[in-house]
NUNU-64188 format. One record per residue (C-alpha): chain; residue number from 1; x, y, z. Coordinates in nm, 4 decimals, decimal comma. Example, Ala and Ser with C-alpha at 12.3 -4.5 7.8 and 13.67 -1.06 7.14 Angstrom:
<pts>
PT:c:k:px:py:pz
PT:A:1:1,2300:-0,4500:0,7800
PT:A:2:1,3670:-0,1060:0,7140
</pts>
This chain:
<pts>
PT:c:k:px:py:pz
PT:A:1:2,5356:2,4195:0,7345
PT:A:2:2,1960:2,3298:0,8844
PT:A:3:2,0038:2,0302:0,7499
PT:A:4:1,6255:1,9934:0,7694
PT:A:5:1,4392:1,6678:0,8231
PT:A:6:1,0643:1,6212:0,8232
PT:A:7:0,8714:1,5160:1,1326
PT:A:8:0,4989:1,4423:1,1588
PT:A:9:0,3249:1,5641:1,4748
PT:A:10:-0,0210:1,5028:1,6156
PT:A:11:-0,1706:1,5838:1,9568
PT:A:12:-0,4497:1,4230:2,1556
PT:A:13:-0,7591:1,6472:2,1889
PT:A:14:-0,6698:1,7243:2,5525
PT:A:15:-0,3166:1,8280:2,4511
PT:A:16:-0,1525:1,5967:2,7060
PT:A:17:-0,0106:1,3407:2,4606
PT:A:18:0,1797:1,4357:2,1461
PT:A:19:0,3011:1,1878:1,8851
PT:A:20:0,6068:1,2536:1,6689
PT:A:21:0,7067:1,0286:1,3780
PT:A:22:0,9914:1,0683:1,1310
PT:A:23:0,8053:0,8868:0,8512
PT:A:24:0,4654:0,7420:0,7713
PT:A:25:0,5657:0,4822:0,5107
PT:A:26:0,7011:0,1522:0,6447
PT:A:27:0,8491:-0,0908:0,3980
PT:A:28:0,7458:-0,4538:0,3718
PT:A:29:1,0551:-0,6525:0,2690
PT:A:30:0,8373:-0,9657:0,2261
PT:A:31:1,0287:-1,1684:0,4883
PT:A:32:1,0015:-0,8878:0,7473
PT:A:33:0,8465:-0,5432:0,7942
PT:A:34:1,0359:-0,2341:0,9033
PT:A:35:0,9651:-0,1534:1,2692
PT:A:36:0,7379:0,1422:1,3342
PT:A:37:0,9100:0,3941:1,5580
PT:A:38:0,8503:0,7400:1,6938
PT:A:39:0,8546:0,9549:2,0051
PT:A:40:0,5699:1,0440:2,2396
PT:A:41:0,5771:1,3624:2,4488
PT:A:42:0,3759:1,3363:2,7704
PT:A:43:0,2457:1,5908:3,0188
PT:A:44:0,4215:1,5020:3,3450
PT:A:45:0,1340:1,5933:3,5757
PT:A:46:-0,1288:1,4223:3,3622
PT:A:47:0,0445:1,0838:3,3242
PT:A:48:0,1534:1,0540:3,6880
PT:A:49:0,0034:0,7277:3,8116
PT:A:50:-0,1282:0,6444:3,4616
PT:A:51:-0,0137:0,4117:3,1853
PT:A:52:0,0326:0,4957:2,8169
PT:A:53:0,0066:0,2263:2,5496
PT:A:54:0,1012:0,2221:2,1837
PT:A:55:-0,0642:0,0059:1,9173
PT:A:56:-0,0490:-0,0557:1,5438
PT:A:57:-0,4028:-0,1027:1,4154
PT:A:58:-0,4978:-0,2413:1,0748
PT:A:59:-0,8523:-0,1651:0,9592
PT:A:60:-1,0203:-0,3551:0,6769
PT:A:61:-1,3376:-0,2080:0,5271
PT:A:62:-1,4934:-0,4487:0,2786
PT:A:63:-1,8337:-0,2845:0,2264
PT:A:64:-1,9809:0,0616:0,1888
PT:A:65:-2,0445:0,2533:0,5082
PT:A:66:-2,3914:0,3640:0,3942
PT:A:67:-2,4977:-0,0024:0,3584
PT:A:68:-2,4415:-0,0740:0,7285
PT:A:69:-2,7983:-0,1064:0,8579
PT:A:70:-2,9673:-0,3102:1,1331
PT:A:71:-2,6383:-0,3945:1,3029
PT:A:72:-2,4668:-0,5138:0,9849
PT:A:73:-2,0989:-0,4212:0,9875
PT:A:74:-1,8530:-0,4261:0,6958
PT:A:75:-1,5531:-0,3281:0,9046
PT:A:76:-1,2788:-0,5297:1,0759
PT:A:77:-1,0123:-0,3978:1,3117
PT:A:78:-0,6908:-0,5915:1,3755
PT:A:79:-0,4367:-0,5058:1,6458
PT:A:80:-0,1023:-0,6118:1,5012
PT:A:81:0,1256:-0,4753:1,7745
PT:A:82:0,0744:-0,3439:2,1260
PT:A:83:0,3254:-0,2211:2,3845
PT:A:84:0,3269:-0,0260:2,7084
PT:A:85:0,5245:0,2934:2,6488
PT:A:86:0,4919:0,4657:2,9864
PT:A:87:0,6112:0,3750:3,2358
PT:A:88:0,8559:0,1505:3,0495
PT:A:89:0,7984:-0,2108:3,1652
PT:A:90:1,1656:-0,2569:3,2586
PT:A:91:1,1604:0,0430:3,4933
PT:A:92:0,8177:0,0244:3,6565
PT:A:93:0,9547:-0,0029:4,0113
PT:A:94:1,0852:0,3551:4,0350
PT:A:95:1,0575:0,7001:3,8851
PT:A:96:1,3909:0,8386:3,7607
PT:A:97:1,5155:1,1854:3,8315
PT:A:98:1,5274:1,4391:3,5506
PT:A:99:1,9061:1,3994:3,5238
PT:A:100:1,8619:1,0257:3,4663
PT:A:101:1,5812:1,0523:3,2139
PT:A:102:1,7751:1,0854:2,8893
PT:A:103:2,0029:0,7885:2,9573
PT:A:104:1,7002:0,5915:3,0806
PT:A:105:1,5240:0,6578:2,7501
PT:A:106:1,8132:0,5099:2,5580
PT:A:107:1,8252:0,2135:2,7949
PT:A:108:1,4532:0,1488:2,7390
PT:A:109:1,5066:0,1222:2,3633
PT:A:110:1,8542:-0,0286:2,2980
PT:A:111:2,1000:0,2147:2,1418
PT:A:112:2,1188:0,0141:1,8218
PT:A:113:1,7419:0,0560:1,7882
PT:A:114:1,7163:0,4293:1,8585
PT:A:115:1,7079:0,6090:1,5259
PT:A:116:1,8804:0,9392:1,4625
PT:A:117:1,5424:1,1112:1,4365
PT:A:118:1,4334:0,9714:1,7737
PT:A:119:1,7586:1,0775:1,9360
PT:A:120:1,7296:1,4310:1,8005
PT:A:121:1,3657:1,4578:1,9102
PT:A:122:1,4397:1,3345:2,2631
PT:A:123:1,7137:1,5935:2,3050
PT:A:124:1,4859:1,8676:2,1708
PT:A:125:1,1646:1,7765:2,3538
PT:A:126:1,3125:1,7115:2,6985
PT:A:127:1,2657:1,4720:2,9846
PT:A:128:0,9074:1,3624:2,9142
PT:A:129:0,9775:1,2458:2,5574
PT:A:130:0,9794:0,8666:2,5243
PT:A:131:1,0831:0,6615:2,2196
PT:A:132:0,8791:0,3605:2,1111
PT:A:133:0,9246:0,0805:1,8633
PT:A:134:0,6419:-0,1441:1,7388
PT:A:135:0,6885:-0,4516:1,5198
PT:A:136:0,4388:-0,5687:1,2587
PT:A:137:0,4454:-0,9390:1,1674
PT:A:138:0,5584:-1,0460:0,8220
PT:A:139:0,2698:-1,1325:0,5929
PT:A:140:0,0427:-0,8568:0,7234
PT:A:141:-0,1789:-0,7147:0,4464
PT:A:142:-0,0529:-0,4193:0,2432
PT:A:143:-0,2118:-0,0734:0,2385
PT:A:144:-0,4658:-0,0702:-0,0470
PT:A:145:-0,7632:0,1587:-0,1107
PT:A:146:-1,0468:0,0665:-0,3457
PT:A:147:-1,1580:0,3750:-0,5371
PT:A:148:-1,5161:0,4694:-0,4444
PT:A:149:-1,7790:0,5704:-0,6958
PT:A:150:-1,8636:0,9346:-0,7514
PT:A:151:-2,1872:0,8999:-0,5531
PT:A:152:-2,0358:0,6955:-0,2663
PT:A:153:-2,0009:0,8542:0,0755
PT:A:154:-1,8079:0,7622:0,3877
PT:A:155:-1,4741:0,5896:0,4312
PT:A:156:-1,3491:0,4059:0,1202
PT:A:157:-1,3087:0,0286:0,1197
PT:A:158:-0,9616:-0,1129:0,1617
PT:A:159:-0,6843:-0,1848:0,4121
PT:A:160:-0,5568:0,1063:0,6216
PT:A:161:-0,3095:0,1370:0,9084
PT:A:162:-0,2657:0,3823:1,1917
PT:A:163:-0,0534:0,4191:1,5048
PT:A:164:-0,2632:0,4693:1,8170
PT:A:165:-0,1441:0,6019:2,1552
PT:A:166:-0,3824:0,6153:2,4500
PT:A:167:-0,4047:0,6322:2,8284
PT:A:168:-0,5560:0,3282:2,9983
PT:A:169:-0,5192:0,0633:3,2651
PT:A:170:-0,4303:-0,2141:3,0205
PT:A:171:-0,3740:-0,2850:2,6510
PT:A:172:-0,7340:-0,3994:2,6108
PT:A:173:-0,8800:-0,1049:2,7999
PT:A:174:-1,1245:0,1053:2,6016
PT:A:175:-0,9538:0,4301:2,5068
PT:A:176:-1,1096:0,7688:2,5716
PT:A:177:-1,1307:1,0086:2,2808
PT:A:178:-0,9746:1,3046:2,4606
PT:A:179:-0,6659:1,1102:2,5687
PT:A:180:-0,6077:0,9234:2,2420
PT:A:181:-0,3970:1,0196:1,9420
PT:A:182:-0,3903:0,8262:1,6137
PT:A:183:-0,1888:0,8942:1,2985
PT:A:184:-0,2365:0,7149:0,9675
PT:A:185:0,0606:0,5255:0,8238
PT:A:186:0,1167:0,2970:0,5237
PT:A:187:0,2704:-0,0446:0,4784
PT:A:188:0,4305:-0,0368:0,1338
PT:A:189:0,6417:-0,2546:-0,0936
PT:A:190:0,9040:-0,1440:-0,3427
PT:A:191:1,0417:-0,3032:-0,6574
PT:A:192:1,2716:-0,6018:-0,5917
PT:A:193:1,6392:-0,5863:-0,6807
PT:A:194:1,6323:-0,9166:-0,8670
PT:A:195:1,4782:-0,8986:-1,2114
PT:A:196:1,2665:-1,1847:-1,3399
PT:A:197:1,2676:-1,3552:-1,6765
PT:A:198:1,1263:-1,1751:-1,9789
PT:A:199:0,7559:-1,2631:-2,0121
PT:A:200:0,6691:-1,4535:-2,3298
PT:A:201:0,3883:-1,6837:-2,4406
PT:A:202:0,2601:-1,8488:-2,7588
PT:A:203:-0,1044:-1,9443:-2,8129
PT:A:204:-0,2602:-2,1229:-3,1089
PT:A:205:-0,6155:-2,1732:-3,2300
PT:A:206:-0,7422:-2,4653:-3,4343
PT:A:207:-1,0664:-2,4606:-3,6308
PT:A:208:-1,2965:-2,7626:-3,6429
PT:A:209:-1,4050:-2,7295:-4,0045
PT:A:210:-1,0988:-2,5519:-4,1438
PT:A:211:-0,7368:-2,6596:-4,1879
PT:A:212:-0,4354:-2,4791:-4,0382
PT:A:213:-0,3777:-2,2738:-3,7242
PT:A:214:-0,3733:-1,9132:-3,6144
PT:A:215:-0,0707:-1,8439:-3,3925
PT:A:216:-0,0092:-1,5458:-3,1625
PT:A:217:0,3247:-1,4909:-2,9921
PT:A:218:0,3189:-1,2267:-2,7182
PT:A:219:0,6259:-1,0736:-2,5505
PT:A:220:0,6934:-0,7915:-2,3059
PT:A:221:1,0310:-0,6195:-2,3028
PT:A:222:1,0712:-0,6823:-1,9265
PT:A:223:0,8903:-0,8238:-1,6255
PT:A:224:0,9160:-0,5275:-1,3873
PT:A:225:0,7701:-0,1840:-1,4696
PT:A:226:0,7616:0,1294:-1,2564
PT:A:227:0,4507:0,3439:-1,2173
PT:A:228:0,4286:0,5840:-1,5100
PT:A:229:0,6302:0,3641:-1,7474
PT:A:230:0,4897:0,2563:-2,0817
PT:A:231:0,4372:-0,1159:-2,1370
PT:A:232:0,5449:-0,2220:-2,4859
PT:A:233:0,3352:-0,5210:-2,5968
PT:A:234:0,5169:-0,7014:-2,8784
PT:A:235:0,3057:-0,9371:-3,0850
PT:A:236:0,3789:-1,1667:-3,3738
PT:A:237:0,0787:-1,3071:-3,5621
PT:A:238:0,1162:-1,5983:-3,8032
PT:A:239:-0,2049:-1,6764:-3,9880
PT:A:240:-0,1682:-2,0291:-4,1250
PT:A:241:-0,5445:-2,0783:-4,1365
PT:A:242:-0,8045:-1,9710:-4,3893
PT:A:243:-0,9577:-1,7211:-4,1445
PT:A:244:-0,9206:-1,3425:-4,1481
PT:A:245:-0,8065:-1,1368:-3,8457
PT:A:246:-1,0303:-0,8302:-3,8527
PT:A:247:-0,9238:-0,6351:-3,5437
PT:A:248:-0,6670:-0,6336:-3,2594
PT:A:249:-0,7259:-0,5155:-2,9043
PT:A:250:-0,4610:-0,4871:-2,6298
PT:A:251:-0,5259:-0,3959:-2,2666
PT:A:252:-0,3633:-0,3769:-1,9247
PT:A:253:-0,5778:-0,5468:-1,6622
PT:A:254:-0,5590:-0,5000:-1,2875
PT:A:255:-0,6581:-0,8081:-1,0899
PT:A:256:-0,8076:-0,7465:-0,7427
PT:A:257:-0,8530:-1,0380:-0,5046
PT:A:258:-1,0396:-0,9579:-0,1808
PT:A:259:-0,9280:-1,2543:0,0271
PT:A:260:-1,2189:-1,2398:0,2730
PT:A:261:-1,4626:-1,3556:0,0049
PT:A:262:-1,4464:-1,6829:-0,1838
PT:A:263:-1,5643:-1,5112:-0,5018
PT:A:264:-1,3989:-1,1773:-0,4351
PT:A:265:-1,1905:-1,1663:-0,7540
PT:A:266:-1,2515:-0,9128:-1,0276
PT:A:267:-1,0587:-0,7249:-1,2960
PT:A:268:-1,0294:-0,3632:-1,4010
PT:A:269:-0,9088:-0,2514:-1,7441
PT:A:270:-0,6711:0,0356:-1,6605
PT:A:271:-0,5358:0,0937:-2,0146
PT:A:272:-0,6477:-0,0281:-2,3573
PT:A:273:-0,6006:0,0315:-2,7274
PT:A:274:-0,7893:-0,1052:-3,0280
PT:A:275:-0,6516:-0,1021:-3,3798
PT:A:276:-0,7206:-0,2247:-3,7324
PT:A:277:-0,3764:-0,1259:-3,8566
PT:A:278:-0,2494:-0,4229:-4,0594
PT:A:279:-0,5968:-0,5729:-4,0703
PT:A:280:-0,7664:-0,7516:-4,2226
PT:A:281:-0,4876:-1,0060:-4,1953
PT:A:282:-0,5495:-1,2478:-4,4786
PT:A:283:-0,4826:-1,6267:-4,4727
PT:A:284:-0,1134:-1,7081:-4,5127
PT:A:285:-0,0018:-1,3630:-4,3912
PT:A:286:0,2151:-1,2618:-4,0948
PT:A:287:0,2124:-0,9445:-3,8866
PT:A:288:0,4650:-0,7969:-3,6429
PT:A:289:0,3282:-0,5207:-3,4236
PT:A:290:0,4102:-0,3284:-3,1039
PT:A:291:0,1376:-0,1556:-2,9032
PT:A:292:0,2213:0,0969:-2,6308
PT:A:293:0,0087:0,1082:-2,3145
PT:A:294:0,0561:0,3235:-2,0034
PT:A:295:-0,1438:0,2177:-1,6955
PT:A:296:-0,2206:0,5235:-1,4825
PT:A:297:-0,4836:0,6590:-1,2473
PT:A:298:-0,5362:0,9688:-1,4616
PT:A:299:-0,7595:0,7833:-1,7067
PT:A:300:-0,9362:0,5761:-1,4388
PT:A:301:-1,0520:0,8307:-1,1815
PT:A:302:-1,4208:0,7633:-1,2467
PT:A:303:-1,4013:0,3820:-1,2173
PT:A:304:-1,5328:0,2324:-0,8958
PT:A:305:-1,3277:-0,0526:-0,7478
PT:A:306:-0,9902:0,0336:-0,9008
PT:A:307:-0,7221:-0,0552:-0,6439
PT:A:308:-0,5018:0,2351:-0,5337
PT:A:309:-0,1974:0,2478:-0,3107
PT:A:310:-0,3006:0,3320:0,0446
PT:A:311:-0,3544:0,7074:0,0556
PT:A:312:-0,2172:0,9549:0,3067
PT:A:313:-0,2915:1,2566:0,0886
PT:A:314:-0,5252:1,2702:-0,2066
PT:A:315:-0,2484:1,4217:-0,4165
PT:A:316:-0,0229:1,1171:-0,3885
PT:A:317:-0,2726:0,8587:-0,5153
PT:A:318:-0,1495:0,6085:-0,7741
PT:A:319:-0,2645:0,2708:-0,8981
PT:A:320:-0,1919:0,0005:-0,6430
PT:A:321:0,1400:-0,1764:-0,6780
PT:A:322:0,1626:-0,5490:-0,7404
PT:A:323:0,1373:-0,7456:-0,4159
PT:A:324:0,4487:-0,9562:-0,3567
PT:A:325:0,4015:-1,2589:-0,1301
PT:A:326:0,6619:-1,4773:0,0400
PT:A:327:0,4351:-1,7780:-0,0113
PT:A:328:0,1527:-1,7338:-0,2669
PT:A:329:-0,0441:-2,0104:-0,0943
PT:A:330:-0,0489:-1,8301:0,2417
PT:A:331:-0,2507:-1,5125:0,2065
PT:A:332:-0,3886:-1,3067:0,4900
PT:A:333:-0,7663:-1,3436:0,5048
PT:A:334:-0,8062:-0,9695:0,5614
PT:A:335:-0,5838:-0,8578:0,2759
PT:A:336:-0,6292:-0,7437:-0,0822
PT:A:337:-0,3946:-0,8965:-0,3410
PT:A:338:-0,3294:-0,6902:-0,6556
PT:A:339:-0,1791:-0,8186:-0,9816
PT:A:340:-0,1353:-0,6941:-1,3396
PT:A:341:-0,1333:-0,8563:-1,6816
PT:A:342:-0,1137:-0,7555:-2,0466
PT:A:343:-0,3886:-0,9082:-2,2613
PT:A:344:-0,4169:-0,9202:-2,6416
PT:A:345:-0,7286:-1,0326:-2,8264
PT:A:346:-0,7579:-1,1074:-3,1994
PT:A:347:-1,1084:-1,0754:-3,3430
PT:A:348:-1,1918:-1,3207:-3,6246
PT:A:349:-1,5587:-1,2401:-3,6784
PT:A:350:-1,8840:-1,3630:-3,5288
PT:A:351:-1,8532:-1,7227:-3,6534
PT:A:352:-1,4808:-1,7800:-3,6009
PT:A:353:-1,4483:-1,6447:-3,2481
PT:A:354:-1,1367:-1,4904:-3,0895
PT:A:355:-0,7795:-1,5745:-2,9948
PT:A:356:-0,6559:-1,4427:-2,6588
PT:A:357:-0,3087:-1,4305:-2,5040
PT:A:358:-0,2196:-1,2936:-2,1610
PT:A:359:0,1076:-1,2199:-1,9788
PT:A:360:0,1469:-1,1222:-1,6109
PT:A:361:0,3938:-0,8527:-1,5108
PT:A:362:0,4905:-0,6529:-1,2010
PT:A:363:0,4040:-0,2839:-1,1539
PT:A:364:0,5678:-0,1101:-0,8563
PT:A:365:0,7397:0,2015:-0,7276
PT:A:366:1,1207:0,2153:-0,7442
PT:A:367:1,3125:0,1256:-0,4333
PT:A:368:1,3857:0,4148:-0,2014
PT:A:369:1,7352:0,5524:-0,1906
PT:A:370:1,9516:0,5387:0,1164
PT:A:371:1,8113:0,7483:0,3990
PT:A:372:1,9823:1,0805:0,4530
PT:A:373:2,2022:1,1042:0,7592
PT:A:374:2,0699:1,3278:1,0370
PT:A:375:2,3488:1,5683:1,1302
PT:A:376:2,4049:1,7197:1,4735
PT:A:377:2,2894:2,0614:1,3520
PT:A:378:1,9721:1,9292:1,1904
PT:A:379:1,6411:2,1075:1,2369
PT:A:380:1,2997:1,9419:1,2247
PT:A:381:1,0408:2,0562:0,9707
PT:A:382:0,7229:1,9659:1,1617
PT:A:383:0,3999:1,8771:0,9826
PT:A:384:0,1019:1,9007:1,2169
PT:A:385:-0,2420:1,7393:1,2128
PT:A:386:-0,5717:1,8302:1,3719
PT:A:387:-0,6545:1,6920:1,7148
PT:A:388:-1,0249:1,6190:1,6743
PT:A:389:-1,0021:1,2698:1,5235
PT:A:390:-0,8921:0,9305:1,6430
PT:A:391:-0,9270:0,7216:1,3280
PT:A:392:-0,7254:0,8034:1,0161
PT:A:393:-0,9436:0,9946:0,7695
PT:A:394:-0,8356:1,1939:0,4672
PT:A:395:-1,0767:1,4787:0,5233
PT:A:396:-0,9416:1,5805:0,8634
PT:A:397:-0,5695:1,6057:0,7975
PT:A:398:-0,4318:1,9556:0,7723
PT:A:399:-0,1312:2,0141:0,5488
</pts>
């Protein structure tokens, strides 16, 4: 039986450097980030006497591209990892023979670090295939895209990652377009194994010229929700005042905090429902009610600024997951922190005001299952990309 595994492939415009990667999503486990690994196939004649470097680049666009005038730039580029891939630093003093190459490859990247995909690719591609492994520091910002408006042009705002391979004299050498290959990747987080406490809060409102209180108890059935799940907002209203509750509104709010700006916090309503069922709620009455809300991108595709998970294909776009931080006080200045909360508002009329309760919760993708084992008779299903770009852009990827 032959097993297939997927491999992503991209060539430099001159065809002399080819990048192969077994995956494009790298998981942030909060305390550490999965290493980014792959294989590079080099043209032997072209790289003779040259050096090849690999880098992980994080780009942060915090303003619209069309607003960049008179030298103003809303774009930052961070180099999170950089290594010399060819010739391997440990073996610079000599060139191995072809019979030594395969064992040399495994010596360059320790056996415990060579993945099954890398090993299979090296055997298939031959003597000029070299494995690489790049490490991203913990606490690096997550991949987030801010949804552009319908009339916006250019690259969307957000945090994006790509792996870059180039020929140069040093790591800081300016790369040439024809000898550079770059492939977009994502840094993602998945739902934690440990479940938190059930969210619950009670708020009360007193009235200056009226006796009694209006009390709202708000509860969610759990703290952690997966994308596509319905959030059940349970509310218990006890009206011990002489006011009348005329209307109830519940919403799911997405909080976006652009860390670069001191006042870069804003909220998006990604799901809402308004009801008068059970209203008006007269003085001395109680009401138990459950409202169902499903936060999804489907109903928010025309809203500018909604945070989305970093996109590799337009088809896989979803609302951004909650950002989990090892230390909430230490946030990367170039990151975007996303949070979610359920909010309920009771309307009492123009003179009596409102009563508001809010509960935070976590919205994420489920944790990935165990990776499938690569068997000896496996065959690679290669997905190729166009050669005419260096930076990761949605419009130039061919699927």
